[in-house]
C-alpha positions as CSV (number, residue, x, y, z in Angstrom):
1,M,-39.8,13.4,12.0
2,K,-41.5,17.0,12.0
3,G,-43.9,15.9,14.7
4,F,-41.2,14.1,16.7
5,G,-39.1,17.5,16.8
6,R,-41.8,19.5,18.1
7,L,-42.6,16.9,20.7
8,T,-39.2,17.1,21.9
9,L,-39.3,20.8,22.1
10,V,-42.4,20.7,24.0
11,G,-41.0,18.2,26.2
12,V,-37.9,20.2,27.0
13,Q,-40.2,23.0,27.8
14,L,-42.1,21.2,30.3
15,V,-38.7,19.8,32.1
16,V,-37.3,23.8,32.0
17,L,-40.8,25.1,33.5
18,A,-41.1,22.2,36.1
19,G,-37.5,22.8,37.2
20,L,-38.2,26.5,37.5
21,I,-41.7,25.9,39.5
22,A,-39.8,23.6,41.8
23,L,-36.8,26.2,42.3
24,T,-39.3,28.9,43.0
25,L,-41.4,26.7,45.7
26,S,-38.2,25.9,47.5
27,G,-37.6,29.6,48.2
28,C,-40.9,29.7,49.8
29,A,-40.0,27.3,52.3
30,G,-37.7,29.9,54.1
31,A,-34.8,29.5,56.4
32,P,-34.9,26.7,58.6
33,P,-36.1,27.4,61.9
34,P,-33.4,28.3,64.8
35,L,-32.1,26.0,67.2
36,V,-33.4,26.3,70.5
37,Q,-31.1,25.3,73.4
38,T,-33.0,24.0,76.6
39,R,-31.2,24.0,79.6
40,I,-33.0,22.1,82.5
41,Q,-32.2,22.9,86.2
42,V,-33.2,20.9,89.0
43,D,-33.0,22.1,92.4
44,R,-32.9,19.6,95.3
45,V,-35.4,20.5,98.2
46,S,-33.5,20.1,101.3
47,L,-35.4,19.0,104.2
48,P,-34.8,20.1,107.8
49,A,-32.9,18.0,110.2
50,G,-35.4,18.0,112.6
51,L,-38.3,16.0,110.0
52,L,-35.6,13.4,109.3
53,S,-35.7,11.9,112.9
54,C,-38.4,10.6,115.2
55,E,-38.3,10.8,119.2
56,G,-37.5,7.7,120.3
57,S,-39.8,5.2,122.5
58,P,-40.1,6.2,126.0
59,A,-38.0,4.0,128.3
60,L,-40.0,1.4,130.2
61,G,-40.6,2.1,134.0
62,D,-41.9,0.6,137.0
63,W,-45.4,-0.6,136.1
64,S,-46.4,-1.5,139.7
65,Q,-48.8,1.6,139.5
66,Q,-51.4,2.3,136.9
67,S,-50.1,6.0,137.0
68,A,-46.6,4.8,135.6
69,V,-48.5,2.7,132.7
70,A,-50.8,5.9,132.0
71,D,-47.4,8.1,131.9
72,Y,-45.9,5.5,129.4
73,I,-48.8,5.2,127.2
74,V,-48.9,9.4,127.3
75,R,-45.1,9.5,126.4
76,L,-45.6,6.8,123.7
77,H,-48.7,8.7,122.3
78,E,-46.3,12.0,122.2
79,A,-43.6,10.3,120.4
80,W,-46.1,8.6,117.9
81,A,-47.4,12.2,117.4
82,D,-43.9,14.0,116.8
83,C,-43.2,11.4,114.0
84,S,-46.5,11.4,112.6
85,Q,-46.2,15.3,112.1
86,D,-42.8,14.8,110.7
87,V,-44.0,12.3,108.2
88,A,-47.0,14.9,107.5
89,A,-44.6,17.7,106.9
90,I,-42.4,15.6,104.4
91,A,-45.8,14.8,102.7
92,H,-46.7,18.4,102.3
93,I,-43.1,19.3,101.0
94,E,-43.3,16.8,98.5
95,T,-46.7,17.6,97.1
96,S,-45.9,21.2,97.3
97,A,-42.5,21.2,95.4
98,P,-43.2,22.3,91.8
99,P,-43.0,19.9,88.9
100,V,-39.7,19.0,87.2
101,P,-39.6,20.3,83.8
102,V,-38.9,17.7,81.1
103,A,-36.9,18.2,78.3
104,A,-38.8,18.5,74.7
105,K,-37.8,16.3,72.3
């Protein structure tokens, strides 16, 4: 029985030592990191009103002369060019806009 009592004393010492080590190591963890608040702000790009509409198709005229047909074709091309420039300007605004931030998880 003497050996059994000594074994119990050593066991108690090991348990106390393990508890002290665990307590000491938990102090090394330090305080939890501070909470970071993330604020997301989305700015909407407003397009100029002139970019949101295209010139209408030219009116059909008297096509009895080739000059009238040529004039119609020129006005039709100008209407296309106006709309094409608007679309290019919108594409430029879209591609040059800063990226929208994404919230960190």
